[in-house]
Structures are given as structure tokens and as C-alpha cells.
VOFIRO-493006 format. One record per residue (C-alpha): residue number from 1; x, y, z; residue in three letters. Coordinates in Angstrom, 3 decimals, always signed. Layout:
% residues N
+------+----------+----------+----------+------+
| resi |       xx |       yy |       zz | resn |
+------+----------+----------+----------+------+
|  NUM |        X |        Y |        Z |  ALA |
...
+------+----------+----------+----------+------+
//
This chain:
% residues 79
+------+----------+----------+----------+------+
| resi |       xx |       yy |       zz | resn |
+------+----------+----------+----------+------+
|    1 | -169.192 |  +61.831 |  +66.048 |  MET |
|    2 | -167.214 |  +59.647 |  +63.929 |  SER |
|    3 | -169.492 |  +56.406 |  +63.864 |  GLY |
|    4 | -172.424 |  +54.385 |  +63.840 |  LYS |
|    5 | -174.229 |  +51.860 |  +66.917 |  ALA |
|    6 | -177.092 |  +50.434 |  +66.353 |  VAL |
|    7 | -178.217 |  +48.378 |  +69.654 |  PHE |
|    8 | -180.685 |  +45.735 |  +68.656 |  TYR |
|    9 | -183.360 |  +44.253 |  +70.614 |  HIS |
|   10 | -186.409 |  +42.127 |  +71.548 |  ALA |
|   11 | -187.093 |  +43.820 |  +75.246 |  GLY |
|   12 | -185.926 |  +40.403 |  +77.099 |  CYS |
|   13 | -184.322 |  +40.920 |  +80.016 |  THR |
|   14 | -180.984 |  +39.789 |  +79.212 |  VAL |
|   15 | -182.113 |  +42.353 |  +75.945 |  CYS |
|   16 | -182.258 |  +45.359 |  +78.763 |  LEU |
|   17 | -179.353 |  +44.629 |  +80.768 |  ASP |
|   18 | -177.072 |  +44.631 |  +77.894 |  ALA |
|   19 | -178.420 |  +47.392 |  +76.440 |  GLU |
|   20 | -177.955 |  +49.288 |  +80.092 |  ARG |
|   21 | -174.589 |  +47.765 |  +80.815 |  GLY |
|   22 | -173.285 |  +48.013 |  +76.527 |  PHE |
|   23 | -175.388 |  +51.140 |  +73.885 |  ALA |
|   24 | -174.281 |  +53.528 |  +77.867 |  GLY |
|   25 | -170.360 |  +52.199 |  +77.639 |  ALA |
|   26 | -170.309 |  +53.543 |  +74.059 |  LEU |
|   27 | -168.699 |  +57.202 |  +74.044 |  ASP |
|   28 | -171.943 |  +59.522 |  +72.254 |  PRO |
|   29 | -168.812 |  +61.924 |  +70.872 |  ALA |
|   30 | -167.655 |  +58.575 |  +68.716 |  ALA |
|   31 | -170.731 |  +56.869 |  +67.473 |  TYR |
|   32 | -174.520 |  +57.919 |  +67.262 |  ALA |
|   33 | -176.439 |  +54.843 |  +69.275 |  VAL |
|   34 | -179.685 |  +53.549 |  +67.850 |  GLU |
|   35 | -181.761 |  +51.735 |  +70.444 |  VAL |
|   36 | -184.023 |  +49.584 |  +68.232 |  VAL |
|   37 | -187.017 |  +47.556 |  +70.082 |  HIS |
|   38 | -187.263 |  +45.053 |  +67.948 |  LEU |
|   39 | -190.361 |  +43.841 |  +69.772 |  GLY |
|   40 | -192.328 |  +46.959 |  +68.814 |  GLU |
|   41 | -190.426 |  +47.247 |  +65.863 |  THR |
|   42 | -190.637 |  +45.206 |  +62.530 |  SER |
|   43 | -190.718 |  +46.597 |  +60.649 |  GLU |
|   44 | -186.692 |  +47.358 |  +61.113 |  ARG |
|   45 | -186.063 |  +43.008 |  +60.483 |  LEU |
|   46 | -185.245 |  +43.131 |  +57.361 |  ALA |
|   47 | -182.747 |  +46.151 |  +58.101 |  GLU |
|   48 | -181.088 |  +43.909 |  +61.045 |  ALA |
|   49 | -181.028 |  +40.673 |  +59.028 |  GLU |
|   50 | -179.867 |  +42.593 |  +56.172 |  ALA |
|   51 | -176.899 |  +43.978 |  +58.564 |  ALA |
|   52 | -175.929 |  +40.248 |  +59.845 |  GLY |
|   53 | -177.935 |  +40.348 |  +62.960 |  VAL |
|   54 | -178.436 |  +37.309 |  +63.727 |  LYS |
|   55 | -179.469 |  +36.913 |  +67.449 |  SER |
|   56 | -180.622 |  +39.742 |  +70.022 |  VAL |
|   57 | -179.678 |  +41.735 |  +71.640 |  PRO |
|   58 | -176.386 |  +42.453 |  +68.399 |  ALA |
|   59 | -174.899 |  +46.066 |  +67.656 |  PHE |
|   60 | -174.238 |  +47.282 |  +64.266 |  VAL |
|   61 | -170.946 |  +49.111 |  +65.359 |  ILE |
|   62 | -169.317 |  +50.649 |  +61.684 |  ASP |
|   63 | -171.251 |  +47.686 |  +59.881 |  GLY |
|   64 | -169.805 |  +44.801 |  +62.021 |  ALA |
|   65 | -172.027 |  +43.109 |  +63.543 |  VAL |
|   66 | -171.423 |  +42.218 |  +67.728 |  TYR |
|   67 | -173.707 |  +39.370 |  +69.037 |  HIS |
|   68 | -174.152 |  +39.261 |  +72.926 |  ILE |
|   69 | -174.714 |  +36.389 |  +74.619 |  ASN |
|   70 | -178.277 |  +35.513 |  +72.469 |  HIS |
|   71 | -181.733 |  +36.541 |  +74.295 |  GLY |
|   72 | -183.592 |  +35.858 |  +71.138 |  ALA |
|   73 | -183.088 |  +34.452 |  +67.123 |  ASP |
|   74 | -185.278 |  +36.734 |  +65.259 |  LEU |
|   75 | -187.179 |  +33.848 |  +63.133 |  SER |
|   76 | -188.452 |  +33.911 |  +66.966 |  ALA |
|   77 | -189.707 |  +37.522 |  +66.529 |  LEU |
|   78 | -191.667 |  +37.110 |  +63.372 |  ARG |
|   79 | -195.503 |  +37.533 |  +63.479 |  GLY |
+------+----------+----------+----------+------+
//
């Protein structure tokens, strides 16, 4: 396995569709994929922000951020 992919989402319909369509499509032999539901693990918001995530759903793949559509700003996930 050569890469790491983190998929951040908030559980909305757009996010769940992206999880099914994109997270599952990455080759598990090439990427260790971690799915992070920020609505349930808000303690990881700072991690997502530090990685460059501005909105969810988003992937961070080998340090590069890829925003998919626009479900919610990270600021909307803060309680």
C-alpha cells in the first residue's frame, strides 16, 4: 500500500453519495482509506482544517485536498 486517503463528511445525502461513489472506488491495494464522519467526531474538525478542508464532503489524498460538491462548510459543523 502506498498512499493514505481520508474522506471527511458530515452524514448528509451529498456526503453519503460521495462516500459510496468515491471512497469505495479507490483501490485498497493503493490507498488506506479512512472515513471520518465529522458530525459524530467533531474533535477531528481541527485536523480536517489543518489539512486544508474547507467544506465537506472532501478527500485528503496523500496530503492533497479534493473537495467534492459542497455539502457543508466546516464552520457549520461547530457546535
